[in-house]
Each structure stands twice: as C-alpha cells, then as structure tokens.
N, C-alpha and C positions, 0 to 999 in steps of 0.2 A: 504494500500500500504506500503510495506516494502522497505526501501532503505538501502543498505549496501555499505560500502567502505572497500576495502581490501588493506593492505600495506604489502610490503615485499614478494610478490608473485614472482614466476619465470615463465617466458614465454619461453617455449621450442623452439619456432620458433626463438626468438631473440638469445637465447643461441646457437642454431645451426648456425645462420648467423655469430655471433661473432667468433665461432670456425672455420668456413670456412675461414673467413677473416684472422684469425691468421695464419692458415696453408698457405694460399696464400702469405701473407706477409713474412713468414719465407722462403718459396721457393724462392721468389724474392731476399731476402737477401742472400741466399746461391748462387744463380746464379750470383749476382753482385760480391760476394767474389771470385767465381771461375774465373770470368773474370780478376781478379787481381792476379790470381795464388795463392791465399791464401788457406791454408789447415785447418784453424781454424777461428772461429769468437768468439771474447771475448766481455764481457760486453753487452750482448744482452738485449734489452729493447723493449717491445711491448706496444704500446699505442692504446687506443680505443677512438674514438670520434663519436658522433652522432649528426646529424643535422636534425631538424624536421621542415618541412614546413606544410602547412595546410593539405596536403594529401600525402606527400612524406617523408619517413624516409631514410636518407642516413647514412650508417654506414661506417666509415673510420678506417681502421686498419693499423698501420705503425709499421715496425720493423726496429731497427737500432742496429748497433754493430760495432766493430772494426775488420777488416779483418787482419789476420796476417799469418806468415809462421813459422811453427815449423819444425826444421831440425832434 
C-alpha cells in the first residue's frame, strides 16, 4: 500500500468559486457606489475568508473601497 501526501496543489473548483465571489463582491461594491452618485471607487480591497464545518465549506468574499466623485 502506497500513501502519498501532496502540498501546494490547486483545486479548480475552489478557484472558480473564489473568482465568482470576487466578481459578485465587486458588482455589489459598484452598485453601492452608484447609489451614492459616485463615479469612481478608490483604494479597492478584496478579502477572502473560508469557514469549514464538518461537511460544509463557506467561502466569504468582501470588497471595500472609497466611493468618490471626479468632476
């Protein structure tokens, strides 16, 4: 019996979920800025968090920035 452990691999399904989360967070950020009549968002930061329970993985992606108006 051969046992192997791999480190540093990449899971495409996780990458896709993080990418989808990033896009959704940025869309929400743009929507909030539009409600403030802003035409630019500066200092944008995207944060990723993962919460793991015994059989559930929750991925939380948040985007924040400063809404401003450039004339």
